[in-house]
Structure formats: C-alpha cells, structure tokens
Backbone of each chain as nested JSON, in Angstrom:
{
  "chains": [
    {"id": "A", "residues": [
      {"number": 1, "name": "MET", "atoms": {"N": [0.827, -1.302, -0.008], "CA": [-0.063, 0.183, 0.172], "C": [0.938, 1.031, 0.193]}},
      {"number": 2, "name": "LYS", "atoms": {"N": [0.769, 2.19, -0.761], "CA": [1.66, 3.332, -1.208], "C": [0.686, 4.484, -0.083]}},
      {"number": 3, "name": "ILE", "atoms": {"N": [1.586, 5.092, 0.574], "CA": [1.107, 6.08, 1.47], "C": [1.884, 7.635, 1.396]}},
      {"number": 4, "name": "THR", "atoms": {"N": [1.259, 8.24, 1.452], "CA": [1.709, 9.531, 1.538], "C": [1.4, 10.502, 2.346]}},
      {"number": 5, "name": "ALA", "atoms": {"N": [2.43, 10.971, 3.136], "CA": [2.078, 11.645, 4.502], "C": [2.974, 12.634, 4.994]}},
      {"number": 6, "name": "LEU", "atoms": {"N": [2.825, 13.779, 5.493], "CA": [3.416, 14.832, 6.39], "C": [4.007, 14.167, 7.515]}},
      {"number": 7, "name": "ILE", "atoms": {"N": [5.197, 14.153, 7.837], "CA": [5.566, 13.699, 8.917], "C": [6.677, 14.789, 9.455]}},
      {"number": 8, "name": "ASN", "atoms": {"N": [6.664, 14.45, 10.866], "CA": [7.655, 15.223, 11.884], "C": [9.005, 14.789, 11.896]}},
      {"number": 9, "name": "ASP", "atoms": {"N": [10.105, 15.413, 11.059], "CA": [11.231, 14.503, 10.849], "C": [12.047, 15.616, 11.968]}},
      {"number": 10, "name": "LYS", "atoms": {"N": [12.462, 15.243, 13.17], "CA": [13.067, 15.936, 13.874], "C": [12.932, 17.374, 14.106]}},
      {"number": 11, "name": "GLY", "atoms": {"N": [11.742, 17.445, 14.134], "CA": [11.203, 18.971, 14.164], "C": [11.079, 19.637, 13.073]}},
      {"number": 12, "name": "LYS", "atoms": {"N": [11.228, 18.96, 11.987], "CA": [10.953, 19.545, 10.71], "C": [9.601, 18.632, 9.635]}},
      {"number": 13, "name": "PRO", "atoms": {"N": [9.022, 19.426, 9.131], "CA": [7.949, 18.668, 8.449], "C": [8.801, 18.031, 7.1]}},
      {"number": 14, "name": "ARG", "atoms": {"N": [8.204, 16.841, 6.563], "CA": [8.539, 16.187, 5.935], "C": [7.648, 15.276, 4.994]}},
      {"number": 15, "name": "VAL", "atoms": {"N": [7.298, 15.62, 3.49], "CA": [6.327, 14.516, 3.05], "C": [7.459, 13.422, 2.515]}},
      {"number": 16, "name": "VAL", "atoms": {"N": [6.322, 12.425, 2.808], "CA": [6.983, 10.996, 2.356], "C": [5.677, 10.194, 1.684]}},
      {"number": 17, "name": "GLU", "atoms": {"N": [6.597, 9.822, 0.738], "CA": [5.519, 8.618, -0.4], "C": [6.111, 7.767, -0.462]}},
      {"number": 18, "name": "GLN", "atoms": {"N": [5.645, 6.34, -0.05], "CA": [6.544, 5.421, -0.287], "C": [5.536, 3.941, 0.047]}},
      {"number": 19, "name": "GLU", "atoms": {"N": [5.923, 2.826, -0.488], "CA": [5.454, 1.557, -0.19], "C": [5.461, 1.245, 1.109]}},
      {"number": 20, "name": "MET", "atoms": {"N": [4.361, 0.716, 2.092], "CA": [4.102, 0.174, 3.136], "C": [3.555, -0.945, 3.399]}},
      {"number": 21, "name": "HIS", "atoms": {"N": [4.501, -1.701, 3.965], "CA": [4.042, -3.008, 4.348], "C": [3.474, -3.444, 5.624]}},
      {"number": 22, "name": "VAL", "atoms": {"N": [2.757, -4.123, 5.889], "CA": [2.176, -4.419, 7.175], "C": [3.119, -5.468, 7.949]}},
      {"number": 23, "name": "HIS", "atoms": {"N": [3.26, -5.086, 9.078], "CA": [3.674, -6.052, 9.716], "C": [3.04, -6.391, 11.223]}},
      {"number": 24, "name": "LYS", "atoms": {"N": [2.457, -7.609, 11.44], "CA": [1.661, -7.876, 12.375], "C": [2.55, -8.383, 13.804]}},
      {"number": 25, "name": "ILE", "atoms": {"N": [1.905, -7.409, 14.505], "CA": [2.636, -7.639, 16.068], "C": [1.794, -8.154, 17.141]}},
      {"number": 26, "name": "THR", "atoms": {"N": [1.927, -8.898, 17.875], "CA": [1.191, -9.218, 19.221], "C": [2.34, -9.334, 20.506]}},
      {"number": 27, "name": "GLY", "atoms": {"N": [1.087, -8.966, 21.253], "CA": [1.565, -8.365, 22.493], "C": [0.758, -9.292, 23.648]}},
      {"number": 28, "name": "LYS", "atoms": {"N": [0.658, -8.927, 25.04], "CA": [-0.07, -9.8, 26.05], "C": [-0.754, -8.881, 26.689]}},
      {"number": 29, "name": "ARG", "atoms": {"N": [-2.205, -9.557, 26.744], "CA": [-2.994, -8.724, 27.595], "C": [-3.314, -9.284, 29.379]}},
      {"number": 30, "name": "GLN", "atoms": {"N": [-2.99, -8.734, 30.04], "CA": [-2.866, -9.063, 31.402], "C": [-4.245, -8.278, 32.152]}},
      {"number": 31, "name": "GLU", "atoms": {"N": [-5.261, -8.882, 32.749], "CA": [-5.851, -8.578, 33.741], "C": [-5.807, -7.745, 35.24]}},
      {"number": 32, "name": "VAL", "atoms": {"N": [-6.383, -6.64, 35.587], "CA": [-6.061, -6.085, 36.77], "C": [-6.735, -6.375, 37.542]}},
      {"number": 33, "name": "ASP", "atoms": {"N": [-6.377, -6.683, 38.812], "CA": [-7.238, -7.382, 39.833], "C": [-7.389, -5.914, 40.606]}},
      {"number": 34, "name": "GLU", "atoms": {"N": [-8.912, -5.629, 41.012], "CA": [-9.156, -4.71, 41.792], "C": [-8.525, -4.646, 43.359]}}
    ]},
    {"id": "B", "residues": [
      {"number": 1, "name": "MET", "atoms": {"N": [7.443, 0.598, 36.412], "CA": [7.833, 0.058, 35.106], "C": [6.882, -1.16, 34.632]}},
      {"number": 2, "name": "ALA", "atoms": {"N": [6.769, -1.362, 33.857], "CA": [5.806, -2.424, 33.497], "C": [6.423, -3.727, 33.679]}},
      {"number": 3, "name": "VAL", "atoms": {"N": [6.34, -5.122, 33.661], "CA": [6.767, -6.133, 33.663], "C": [7.17, -6.579, 32.339]}},
      {"number": 4, "name": "ASP", "atoms": {"N": [8.631, -7.202, 32.116], "CA": [8.845, -7.135, 30.933], "C": [9.205, -6.284, 29.735]}},
      {"number": 5, "name": "SER", "atoms": {"N": [9.199, -4.875, 30.421], "CA": [9.951, -3.654, 29.443], "C": [11.441, -3.949, 29.535]}},
      {"number": 6, "name": "PRO", "atoms": {"N": [11.126, -3.238, 28.122], "CA": [13.251, -3.357, 28.151], "C": [13.581, -2.289, 28.558]}},
      {"number": 7, "name": "ASP", "atoms": {"N": [15.055, -2.218, 28.844], "CA": [15.761, -1.18, 30.022], "C": [15.527, 0.153, 29.377]}},
      {"number": 8, "name": "TRP", "atoms": {"N": [15.412, 0.34, 28.143], "CA": [15.072, 1.839, 27.77], "C": [13.811, 2.335, 27.443]}},
      {"number": 9, "name": "THR", "atoms": {"N": [12.911, 1.444, 28.009], "CA": [11.741, 2.298, 28.566], "C": [11.493, 3.245, 29.754]}},
      {"number": 10, "name": "ARG", "atoms": {"N": [10.56, 4.079, 29.912], "CA": [10.719, 5.357, 30.589], "C": [9.145, 4.635, 31.791]}},
      {"number": 11, "name": "PRO", "atoms": {"N": [9.354, 5.125, 32.721], "CA": [8.347, 4.829, 33.683], "C": [6.826, 5.548, 33.33]}},
      {"number": 12, "name": "VAL", "atoms": {"N": [6.049, 4.917, 33.491], "CA": [4.814, 5.341, 33.09], "C": [3.873, 5.599, 34.423]}},
      {"number": 13, "name": "TRP", "atoms": {"N": [2.628, 6.195, 34.44], "CA": [1.783, 5.948, 35.56], "C": [0.299, 6.092, 34.838]}},
      {"number": 14, "name": "MET", "atoms": {"N": [-0.385, 5.193, 35.409], "CA": [-1.683, 5.194, 34.931], "C": [-2.642, 5.916, 35.827]}},
      {"number": 15, "name": "PRO", "atoms": {"N": [-3.088, 7.458, 35.678], "CA": [-3.842, 8.196, 36.321], "C": [-5.11, 7.09, 36.284]}},
      {"number": 16, "name": "GLU", "atoms": {"N": [-5.978, 7.608, 37.88], "CA": [-7.041, 7.326, 37.824], "C": [-8.441, 8.387, 36.997]}},
      {"number": 17, "name": "SER", "atoms": {"N": [-9.707, 7.771, 36.37], "CA": [-10.16, 8.466, 35.512], "C": [-12.0, 8.578, 36.359]}},
      {"number": 18, "name": "GLU", "atoms": {"N": [-12.379, 9.602, 36.531], "CA": [-13.874, 8.911, 36.956], "C": [-14.669, 8.786, 35.708]}},
      {"number": 19, "name": "ALA", "atoms": {"N": [-14.151, 9.182, 34.686], "CA": [-15.056, 8.799, 33.174], "C": [-14.901, 7.429, 32.679]}},
      {"number": 20, "name": "LEU", "atoms": {"N": [-13.996, 6.996, 33.5], "CA": [-13.665, 5.612, 33.35], "C": [-14.96, 4.621, 33.83]}},
      {"number": 21, "name": "ALA", "atoms": {"N": [-14.943, 3.543, 32.667], "CA": [-16.235, 2.657, 32.998], "C": [-15.993, 1.616, 34.034]}},
      {"number": 22, "name": "SER", "atoms": {"N": [-16.646, 1.284, 34.755], "CA": [-16.478, -0.161, 35.841], "C": [-16.348, -1.659, 34.734]}},
      {"number": 23, "name": "GLY", "atoms": {"N": [-15.774, -1.985, 35.091], "CA": [-15.729, -3.3, 34.186], "C": [-14.341, -3.844, 34.233]}},
      {"number": 24, "name": "THR", "atoms": {"N": [-13.905, -4.934, 33.358], "CA": [-12.531, -5.884, 33.454], "C": [-11.445, -4.724, 33.063]}},
      {"number": 25, "name": "LYS", "atoms": {"N": [-10.583, -4.364, 33.897], "CA": [-9.485, -3.731, 33.73], "C": [-8.555, -4.533, 33.308]}},
      {"number": 26, "name": "PHE", "atoms": {"N": [-7.382, -4.255, 32.289], "CA": [-6.398, -4.74, 31.58], "C": [-5.303, -3.666, 31.221]}},
      {"number": 27, "name": "TYR", "atoms": {"N": [-4.405, -4.271, 31.005], "CA": [-3.259, -3.731, 30.327], "C": [-2.79, -4.51, 29.365]}},
      {"number": 28, "name": "TYR", "atoms": {"N": [-2.27, -3.96, 28.263], "CA": [-1.569, -4.884, 27.133], "C": [-0.253, -4.167, 26.988]}},
      {"number": 29, "name": "SER", "atoms": {"N": [0.475, -5.077, 26.634], "CA": [1.917, -4.436, 26.652], "C": [2.725, -5.333, 25.43]}},
      {"number": 30, "name": "THR", "atoms": {"N": [3.79, -4.754, 24.598], "CA": [4.636, -5.75, 23.87], "C": [5.569, -4.762, 23.234]}},
      {"number": 31, "name": "THR", "atoms": {"N": [6.566, -5.428, 23.181], "CA": [7.955, -4.898, 22.353], "C": [8.359, -5.58, 21.013]}},
      {"number": 32, "name": "ALA", "atoms": {"N": [8.463, -4.997, 20.143], "CA": [8.41, -5.213, 19.137], "C": [9.34, -4.763, 18.042]}},
      {"number": 33, "name": "GLU", "atoms": {"N": [9.57, -5.549, 17.133], "CA": [10.682, -4.713, 15.692], "C": [9.507, -4.45, 15.065]}},
      {"number": 34, "name": "VAL", "atoms": {"N": [9.774, -2.839, 14.565], "CA": [8.934, -2.286, 13.326], "C": [9.867, -2.481, 11.989]}},
      {"number": 35, "name": "PRO", "atoms": {"N": [9.6, -3.394, 10.996], "CA": [10.832, -3.622, 10.092], "C": [10.83, -2.168, 9.186]}},
      {"number": 36, "name": "ALA", "atoms": {"N": [11.813, -2.179, 8.401], "CA": [11.862, -0.814, 7.568], "C": [10.619, -0.393, 6.438]}},
      {"number": 37, "name": "THR", "atoms": {"N": [10.343, 0.434, 6.463], "CA": [9.229, 1.126, 5.414], "C": [8.169, 0.156, 5.942]}},
      {"number": 38, "name": "SER", "atoms": {"N": [7.61, 0.045, 6.865], "CA": [6.506, -0.683, 7.306], "C": [5.632, 0.267, 8.536]}},
      {"number": 39, "name": "TYR", "atoms": {"N": [4.509, -0.713, 8.177], "CA": [4.208, -0.072, 9.729], "C": [3.387, -1.49, 10.484]}},
      {"number": 40, "name": "GLY", "atoms": {"N": [3.727, -1.278, 12.21], "CA": [3.344, -2.312, 13.043], "C": [2.307, -2.436, 13.167]}},
      {"number": 41, "name": "GLU", "atoms": {"N": [1.55, -3.21, 13.14], "CA": [-0.45, -3.391, 13.459], "C": [-0.605, -4.262, 14.789]}},
      {"number": 42, "name": "ILE", "atoms": {"N": [-1.172, -3.888, 15.971], "CA": [-1.085, -4.631, 16.868], "C": [-2.417, -4.411, 16.957]}},
      {"number": 43, "name": "ASP", "atoms": {"N": [-3.514, -5.83, 16.927], "CA": [-4.903, -6.306, 17.419], "C": [-4.983, -6.464, 18.866]}},
      {"number": 44, "name": "VAL", "atoms": {"N": [-5.159, -5.202, 19.552], "CA": [-5.099, -5.444, 20.758], "C": [-6.387, -6.333, 21.431]}},
      {"number": 45, "name": "ALA", "atoms": {"N": [-7.665, -5.983, 21.114], "CA": [-8.45, -6.857, 21.144], "C": [-10.041, -6.652, 20.397]}},
      {"number": 46, "name": "THR", "atoms": {"N": [-10.588, -7.939, 20.115], "CA": [-11.878, -8.033, 19.549], "C": [-13.029, -8.03, 20.628]}},
      {"number": 47, "name": "ILE", "atoms": {"N": [-13.935, -7.193, 20.466], "CA": [-14.952, -6.974, 21.67], "C": [-15.749, -7.806, 21.198]}},
      {"number": 48, "name": "ALA", "atoms": {"N": [-16.119, -8.617, 22.299], "CA": [-17.363, -9.709, 22.309], "C": [-18.609, -8.932, 22.227]}},
      {"number": 49, "name": "ALA", "atoms": {"N": [-19.659, -9.654, 21.939], "CA": [-21.176, -8.812, 21.502], "C": [-21.546, -8.322, 22.797]}},
      {"number": 50, "name": "GLY", "atoms": {"N": [-22.267, -7.549, 23.369], "CA": [-22.695, -7.019, 24.492], "C": [-21.747, -6.456, 25.476]}},
      {"number": 51, "name": "ARG", "atoms": {"N": [-20.354, -6.149, 24.548], "CA": [-19.548, -5.598, 25.501], "C": [-18.942, -4.085, 24.862]}},
      {"number": 52, "name": "ARG", "atoms": {"N": [-18.275, -3.556, 25.567], "CA": [-17.536, -2.438, 24.769], "C": [-16.242, -2.026, 25.789]}},
      {"number": 53, "name": "LEU", "atoms": {"N": [-15.263, -2.188, 24.421], "CA": [-14.01, -1.503, 25.243], "C": [-13.787, 0.171, 25.228]}},
      {"number": 54, "name": "GLU", "atoms": {"N": [-13.114, 0.703, 26.481], "CA": [-12.249, 1.706, 26.545], "C": [-11.36, 2.07, 26.841]}},
      {"number": 55, "name": "LEU", "atoms": {"N": [-10.556, 2.778, 26.09], "CA": [-8.938, 2.911, 26.007], "C": [-8.666, 4.082, 26.867]}},
      {"number": 56, "name": "SER", "atoms": {"N": [-7.877, 4.166, 27.884], "CA": [-7.844, 5.035, 28.801], "C": [-6.588, 5.635, 28.649]}},
      {"number": 57, "name": "PHE", "atoms": {"N": [-5.528, 4.849, 28.311], "CA": [-4.147, 5.369, 28.249], "C": [-2.98, 4.578, 27.131]}},
      {"number": 58, "name": "ALA", "atoms": {"N": [-2.409, 5.12, 27.06], "CA": [-1.434, 4.578, 26.119], "C": [0.066, 5.164, 26.14]}},
      {"number": 59, "name": "ALA", "atoms": {"N": [0.782, 4.769, 25.894], "CA": [2.018, 5.196, 26.227], "C": [3.257, 4.314, 24.82]}},
      {"number": 60, "name": "VAL", "atoms": {"N": [4.044, 4.93, 24.184], "CA": [4.806, 4.268, 23.343], "C": [6.363, 4.976, 23.76]}},
      {"number": 61, "name": "SER", "atoms": {"N": [7.091, 3.762, 23.328], "CA": [8.715, 4.326, 23.57], "C": [9.417, 3.28, 22.392]}},
      {"number": 62, "name": "CYS", "atoms": {"N": [10.271, 4.359, 22.214], "CA": [11.203, 3.769, 20.988], "C": [12.825, 3.908, 21.772]}},
      {"number": 63, "name": "GLU", "atoms": {"N": [13.355, 2.64, 21.185], "CA": [15.188, 2.757, 21.658], "C": [15.949, 4.057, 20.823]}},
      {"number": 64, "name": "VAL", "atoms": {"N": [15.469, 4.644, 19.68], "CA": [16.049, 5.542, 19.337], "C": [15.05, 5.989, 18.023]}},
      {"number": 65, "name": "SER", "atoms": {"N": [15.392, 7.222, 17.312], "CA": [14.17, 8.193, 16.963], "C": [13.878, 7.025, 15.744]}},
      {"number": 66, "name": "GLY", "atoms": {"N": [12.992, 7.123, 15.102], "CA": [12.559, 6.23, 14.232], "C": [10.866, 6.134, 13.718]}},
      {"number": 67, "name": "ILE", "atoms": {"N": [10.23, 5.76, 15.114], "CA": [8.385, 6.009, 14.514], "C": [8.079, 7.088, 14.619]}},
      {"number": 68, "name": "GLN", "atoms": {"N": [7.528, 7.233, 13.133], "CA": [7.036, 8.827, 13.099], "C": [5.383, 8.935, 13.126]}},
      {"number": 69, "name": "ARG", "atoms": {"N": [4.837, 7.861, 13.162], "CA": [3.372, 8.106, 13.042], "C": [2.591, 7.341, 14.011]}},
      {"number": 70, "name": "LEU", "atoms": {"N": [1.528, 7.37, 14.592], "CA": [0.873, 6.498, 15.603], "C": [-0.485, 6.619, 15.366]}},
      {"number": 71, "name": "ARG", "atoms": {"N": [-1.307, 5.495, 15.089], "CA": [-2.522, 5.335, 14.974], "C": [-3.53, 4.489, 15.916]}},
      {"number": 72, "name": "ILE", "atoms": {"N": [-4.437, 5.2, 16.597], "CA": [-5.465, 4.383, 17.222], "C": [-6.647, 4.101, 16.94]}},
      {"number": 73, "name": "LYS", "atoms": {"N": [-7.181, 3.011, 16.412], "CA": [-8.252, 2.889, 15.58], "C": [-9.187, 1.383, 15.507]}},
      {"number": 74, "name": "ASP", "atoms": {"N": [-10.386, 1.344, 15.199], "CA": [-10.932, 0.062, 15.206], "C": [-11.265, -0.244, 13.814]}},
      {"number": 75, "name": "ASP", "atoms": {"N": [-11.918, -1.007, 13.432], "CA": [-12.556, -1.692, 12.115], "C": [-12.549, -0.328, 10.994]}},
      {"number": 76, "name": "THR", "atoms": {"N": [-13.192, 0.473, 11.94], "CA": [-14.417, 1.598, 11.415], "C": [-13.538, 3.049, 11.314]}},
      {"number": 77, "name": "PHE", "atoms": {"N": [-13.07, 3.181, 12.439], "CA": [-12.996, 4.583, 12.826], "C": [-11.73, 4.823, 13.251]}},
      {"number": 78, "name": "ALA", "atoms": {"N": [-10.761, 5.828, 13.1], "CA": [-9.428, 5.956, 13.559], "C": [-9.917, 6.98, 14.835]}},
      {"number": 79, "name": "PHE", "atoms": {"N": [-9.522, 6.635, 15.962], "CA": [-9.435, 7.522, 17.17], "C": [-8.491, 8.791, 17.112]}},
      {"number": 80, "name": "LEU", "atoms": {"N": [-7.58, 8.114, 16.752], "CA": [-6.498, 9.087, 17.031], "C": [-5.093, 8.774, 15.752]}},
      {"number": 81, "name": "ASP", "atoms": {"N": [-4.83, 10.144, 15.119], "CA": [-3.73, 9.952, 14.363], "C": [-2.806, 10.843, 14.13]}},
      {"number": 82, "name": "VAL", "atoms": {"N": [-1.443, 10.661, 15.078], "CA": [-0.593, 11.586, 15.321], "C": [0.884, 11.413, 14.762]}},
      {"number": 83, "name": "TRP", "atoms": {"N": [1.646, 12.487, 14.269], "CA": [2.837, 12.356, 13.697], "C": [3.598, 12.483, 15.205]}},
      {"number": 84, "name": "TYR", "atoms": {"N": [4.565, 11.866, 15.474], "CA": [5.746, 12.425, 16.146], "C": [7.075, 11.85, 15.595]}},
      {"number": 85, "name": "ASP", "atoms": {"N": [8.268, 12.619, 16.078], "CA": [9.516, 12.016, 16.201], "C": [9.621, 10.886, 17.362]}},
      {"number": 86, "name": "ILE", "atoms": {"N": [9.215, 9.992, 17.518], "CA": [9.065, 8.96, 18.668], "C": [10.482, 8.631, 19.235]}},
      {"number": 87, "name": "SER", "atoms": {"N": [11.31, 9.648, 19.902], "CA": [12.763, 9.261, 20.407], "C": [12.616, 8.642, 21.808]}},
      {"number": 88, "name": "LYS", "atoms": {"N": [11.801, 9.248, 22.19], "CA": [11.286, 9.344, 23.82], "C": [9.805, 8.462, 24.51]}},
      {"number": 89, "name": "LEU", "atoms": {"N": [9.744, 8.325, 25.156], "CA": [8.339, 8.404, 25.49], "C": [7.382, 9.273, 25.342]}},
      {"number": 90, "name": "VAL", "atoms": {"N": [6.006, 8.624, 24.343], "CA": [5.082, 9.432, 24.281], "C": [3.369, 9.1, 24.96]}},
      {"number": 91, "name": "ASN", "atoms": {"N": [3.644, 9.813, 25.716], "CA": [2.186, 9.495, 26.205], "C": [0.701, 9.873, 25.529]}},
      {"number": 92, "name": "ILE", "atoms": {"N": [-0.228, 9.126, 25.236], "CA": [-1.252, 9.662, 24.915], "C": [-2.311, 10.11, 25.573]}},
      {"number": 93, "name": "PRO", "atoms": {"N": [-3.246, 11.326, 25.542], "CA": [-3.859, 11.859, 26.489], "C": [-4.803, 10.793, 27.229]}},
      {"number": 94, "name": "TYR", "atoms": {"N": [-4.686, 10.313, 28.697], "CA": [-5.436, 9.56, 28.833], "C": [-7.19, 10.156, 29.318]}},
      {"number": 95, "name": "GLN", "atoms": {"N": [-6.98, 11.365, 29.031], "CA": [-8.268, 11.981, 29.579], "C": [-9.264, 11.473, 28.458]}},
      {"number": 96, "name": "MET", "atoms": {"N": [-8.808, 11.555, 27.244], "CA": [-9.591, 10.581, 26.124], "C": [-10.073, 9.202, 26.036]}},
      {"number": 97, "name": "ILE", "atoms": {"N": [-11.431, 8.873, 25.571], "CA": [-11.646, 7.532, 25.638], "C": [-12.165, 7.492, 24.211]}},
      {"number": 98, "name": "TYR", "atoms": {"N": [-11.832, 6.394, 23.983], "CA": [-11.663, 5.773, 22.483], "C": [-12.812, 4.343, 22.543]}},
      {"number": 99, "name": "PRO", "atoms": {"N": [-14.384, 5.003, 22.503], "CA": [-15.115, 3.719, 22.662], "C": [-14.608, 2.519, 21.388]}},
      {"number": 100, "name": "VAL", "atoms": {"N": [-14.697, 1.549, 21.595], "CA": [-14.658, 0.335, 20.585], "C": [-16.134, -0.738, 20.98]}},
      {"number": 101, "name": "GLU", "atoms": {"N": [-17.063, -0.76, 19.885], "CA": [-18.098, -1.295, 20.029], "C": [-17.845, -2.537, 19.573]}},
      {"number": 102, "name": "ALA", "atoms": {"N": [-18.991, -3.848, 19.991], "CA": [-18.867, -4.997, 19.992], "C": [-18.445, -5.479, 18.283]}},
      {"number": 103, "name": "THR", "atoms": {"N": [-17.723, -6.497, 18.381], "CA": [-17.486, -7.043, 17.307], "C": [-16.017, -6.679, 16.46]}},
      {"number": 104, "name": "LYS", "atoms": {"N": [-15.836, -5.179, 17.048], "CA": [-14.861, -4.405, 16.518], "C": [-13.411, -4.633, 16.832]}},
      {"number": 105, "name": "THR", "atoms": {"N": [-12.402, -4.566, 16.559], "CA": [-11.091, -4.636, 17.082], "C": [-10.38, -3.594, 16.992]}},
      {"number": 106, "name": "LEU", "atoms": {"N": [-9.987, -3.092, 18.497], "CA": [-9.071, -2.337, 18.734], "C": [-7.714, -2.393, 18.03]}},
      {"number": 107, "name": "LYS", "atoms": {"N": [-7.141, -1.463, 17.248], "CA": [-6.02, -1.868, 16.588], "C": [-4.602, -0.209, 17.067]}},
      {"number": 108, "name": "VAL", "atoms": {"N": [-3.738, -0.608, 17.073], "CA": [-2.751, 0.541, 17.167], "C": [-1.728, 0.083, 16.047]}},
      {"number": 109, "name": "GLN", "atoms": {"N": [-1.532, 1.193, 15.461], "CA": [-0.544, 0.944, 14.161], "C": [0.649, 1.964, 14.387]}},
      {"number": 110, "name": "LEU", "atoms": {"N": [1.823, 1.523, 14.262], "CA": [3.037, 2.178, 14.611], "C": [3.582, 2.468, 13.15]}},
      {"number": 111, "name": "TYR", "atoms": {"N": [4.267, 3.732, 12.433], "CA": [4.682, 3.534, 11.17], "C": [6.044, 3.971, 11.243]}},
      {"number": 112, "name": "ASN", "atoms": {"N": [6.874, 3.372, 10.091], "CA": [8.195, 3.175, 10.392], "C": [8.297, 3.733, 8.945]}},
      {"number": 113, "name": "TYR", "atoms": {"N": [8.766, 4.864, 8.585], "CA": [8.995, 5.242, 7.179], "C": [10.859, 5.27, 6.853]}},
      {"number": 114, "name": "ASP", "atoms": {"N": [11.645, 5.028, 7.943], "CA": [12.863, 4.746, 7.535], "C": [13.006, 3.706, 7.139]}},
      {"number": 115, "name": "ALA", "atoms": {"N": [14.448, 3.527, 6.833], "CA": [15.052, 2.746, 5.581], "C": [15.723, 1.291, 6.762]}},
      {"number": 116, "name": "VAL", "atoms": {"N": [15.569, 1.368, 8.09], "CA": [16.026, 0.797, 9.127], "C": [14.746, 0.247, 9.985]}},
      {"number": 117, "name": "ALA", "atoms": {"N": [14.946, -0.866, 10.746], "CA": [13.947, -1.279, 11.478], "C": [14.046, -0.683, 12.907]}},
      {"number": 118, "name": "ARG", "atoms": {"N": [12.871, -0.364, 13.458], "CA": [13.211, -0.189, 15.158], "C": [12.362, -0.933, 15.957]}},
      {"number": 119, "name": "ASP", "atoms": {"N": [13.062, -0.906, 17.055], "CA": [12.589, -1.308, 18.376], "C": [11.236, -0.728, 18.812]}},
      {"number": 120, "name": "VAL", "atoms": {"N": [10.04, -1.029, 19.304], "CA": [9.201, -0.316, 20.08], "C": [8.817, -1.0, 21.067]}},
      {"number": 121, "name": "TYR", "atoms": {"N": [8.408, -0.301, 21.987], "CA": [7.64, -0.991, 23.21], "C": [6.461, -0.062, 23.561]}},
      {"number": 122, "name": "ILE", "atoms": {"N": [5.135, -0.429, 23.721], "CA": [4.046, 0.289, 23.65], "C": [3.145, -0.553, 24.902]}},
      {"number": 123, "name": "ILE", "atoms": {"N": [2.796, 0.163, 25.469], "CA": [1.404, -0.347, 26.903], "C": [0.178, 0.695, 26.927]}},
      {"number": 124, "name": "LEU", "atoms": {"N": [-1.036, 0.085, 26.936], "CA": [-2.229, 0.428, 27.387], "C": [-2.712, -0.11, 28.068]}},
      {"number": 125, "name": "ASN", "atoms": {"N": [-3.988, 0.902, 28.412], "CA": [-4.866, 0.231, 29.58], "C": [-6.086, 0.082, 28.718]}},
      {"number": 126, "name": "GLY", "atoms": {"N": [-7.008, -0.411, 29.535], "CA": [-8.7, -0.656, 28.587], "C": [-9.424, -0.995, 29.799]}},
      {"number": 127, "name": "VAL", "atoms": {"N": [-10.508, -0.984, 29.714], "CA": [-11.862, -1.477, 30.362], "C": [-12.866, -2.046, 29.358]}},
      {"number": 128, "name": "GLU", "atoms": {"N": [-13.016, -3.258, 29.499], "CA": [-14.037, -3.8, 28.984], "C": [-15.349, -4.104, 29.856]}},
      {"number": 129, "name": "SER", "atoms": {"N": [-16.404, -3.756, 29.042], "CA": [-17.63, -3.375, 30.166], "C": [-18.926, -3.944, 29.581]}},
      {"number": 130, "name": "TYR", "atoms": {"N": [-19.791, -4.312, 30.017], "CA": [-21.033, -4.437, 29.258], "C": [-21.875, -3.109, 29.182]}},
      {"number": 131, "name": "ILE", "atoms": {"N": [-22.694, -3.318, 27.863], "CA": [-23.306, -1.98, 27.696], "C": [-24.667, -1.985, 28.158]}}
    ]}
  ]
}
C-alpha cells in the first residue's frame, strides 16, 4: 500500500510517499485485579 | 515500570479517571521490531457482543528515533492519528476515551518510514464493560 504523509522529522515537516508493508505484532493482555 | 519492559523504556503512570467505566480492567504491553518502511499493527482486542471497550491510556517508547506516526483505530474509525518523532516516551492523552463497539477490533498502528528497523515498546490500559 502506497502512503503519502506529512511527518515530523526531527522537528521539521517532511512529505513522504512510499510503499508501506504491514507487519503484525502480538502482545500480552493482562487483567488487573481490583 | 511495566513487567517485561526493555531497559530503555521510561516509567509510566496510570492516572485514575472518573470517566472510566466499571468493568474488567486490563493492560496490554508488547515489545516488537517494526521493519523498515512498514507499519506494525497490533490487534489489541476484539470486543465480544454486548460489551464495549474503553481505552484510557497509552504510551509508546522507542529505543532510538524512528517511529514517526501512531494511529489508534478500530475496523471503522480512527480515534487518533498523530505524527511524532518518537525517540522518547510518548504519552497519549488519558483523558480521552476511545470507545470500541462490540465485534470491532481495537488496533494500534506504528509507522516506520525509515530504511532501518526500529524497536518499540507500547503499553495501554483499557476497560471492557457491559453495554
């Protein structure tokens, strides 16, 4: 998927347009006791 | 500091919020590598029928500068879409409530536009309650 975005590059605005790939990340859900 | 967090994370606090619904409170944390020119997508939770999730607080930490954009969304709506140069801890406003309706999935996306992979750590708090 090609994405165009205005990003904050170390305090300066920068337009980027590039192919972006999705990378699935998994984590850990932990319930909190009251 | 959260359990299993890497050495380079910064301490975070979970403020109490009166707006927070009563229900099953949980926190979600992960450490991951976001490859070059890609975005990491975390499926935090898919909400069961008859329930609703409220995300109350989130924080992202990066070992070095690199992650430039963060989105918090479900299958339909983006609740938050912000651009940062995340080189330190970024706290997402905990006063805001991001409701996720039943059968939707809360997702967090971390965008890395750079040509090198970045390590990130993310933690967020939520409450899953009955509607």
